[in-house]
N, C-alpha and C positions, 0 to 999 in steps of 0.2 A: 284586458286581462282577465282570466277566468275566475278571479277572486281566491285561487289558490295560493299558498306561499311559494314563492320562488326558490329553486333549489339551489343553493349556492356550493359550487365547488372550492375545499379549501384550498389555501395557498400552500406550496411545499414550505415545511417548517424548518429546512436547514438548507445549508449552502456550503460547499467543500470548499476549503479555502484554494484560492487560483495558485498556479505553478510559482508565480514570483512573491508568493507570501514566504516560499522557503527554498530559494533557489539554490544554497549551497547543500542542501540534504538529499542524498541520493535514494534514500530509504527513509519516507517520512510517517512518523507516527502521530495521527492528530489526537493528541491527549483528550479534548474533551468528549470524544466517542469511544475511546477505548476504556473498557472495563475492567482490565488486567486478568484476563481468563486464562492466559498463557498458551494458548493455541498457537499462537507464531512461534514461540519459544519451542514447542513440542514438535511442531512440523517443520521446522527449518532443516533441510539437510546438510547444510553448511554450516551451522553453528553461529550465524549470524547476529542473533539476539540471546541475551540472558535477561534474567529477573531482578529486579531490583529488592530491596529487602520487603518491601510493601506489595511486591508482585507486578508491577509495572513493568513492560518489557522496554529494553534499552538496546539500541544498535550498538553494539559492542565492537564488532567484527565487520564492518560494512565492505572491506577488501575482499572478504570470503564469499560475498553474494554472488551466486551464479545466475542470477535472474530468472528462476524457475517459475516464481510467480505463486508459490504455495502461500506464503503469507498473505499475501492479497485475497487469494481465492478462498482460504480456510477463515478469515476474520469475521466474526458474525457480525461486528458494527462496523465494518468497512472503513476500518481506521488506519489501514496502512496502505501507502502508495510508494511503489518501487519507481523511480525516475532514472534508474542505469539502464544501459544498453548492453546486450548480450556483446562478449569480445570472441572474435573468430579463433577457433583453436588453434594454437601456434602463430597466431597473427602478432602484428605490432599492438602496442597498446593503445587504444581507442579505435582499431579497425573493426568495424562491425562485421556481425556474422551475417551470411545471407539468409532471406527468409526462405522459407520452407519452400515456395514457389520458384526461387531464384537458383535452385541448385544446378 
């Protein structure tokens, strides 16, 4: 050893909850990370979210979700996860839309 203090790399201070921690939620808001900024409410083109009286986002219309991903991308706290799959236009319920490379 050279006598210099060893540099320590800090451990990651957070862990996102596992998928099985919220299996029934297709649109999940991790409340401890959400600061109620309202960005998800403002950017959602389908009107999936509304704000509570305290400003907390609420998933009030999950069936309207078009899985565009704007809420996940725009959330500055990474507090939103969408576990829904896109539906094929005109397809049966649950039928998956093709990925961009599969057309």
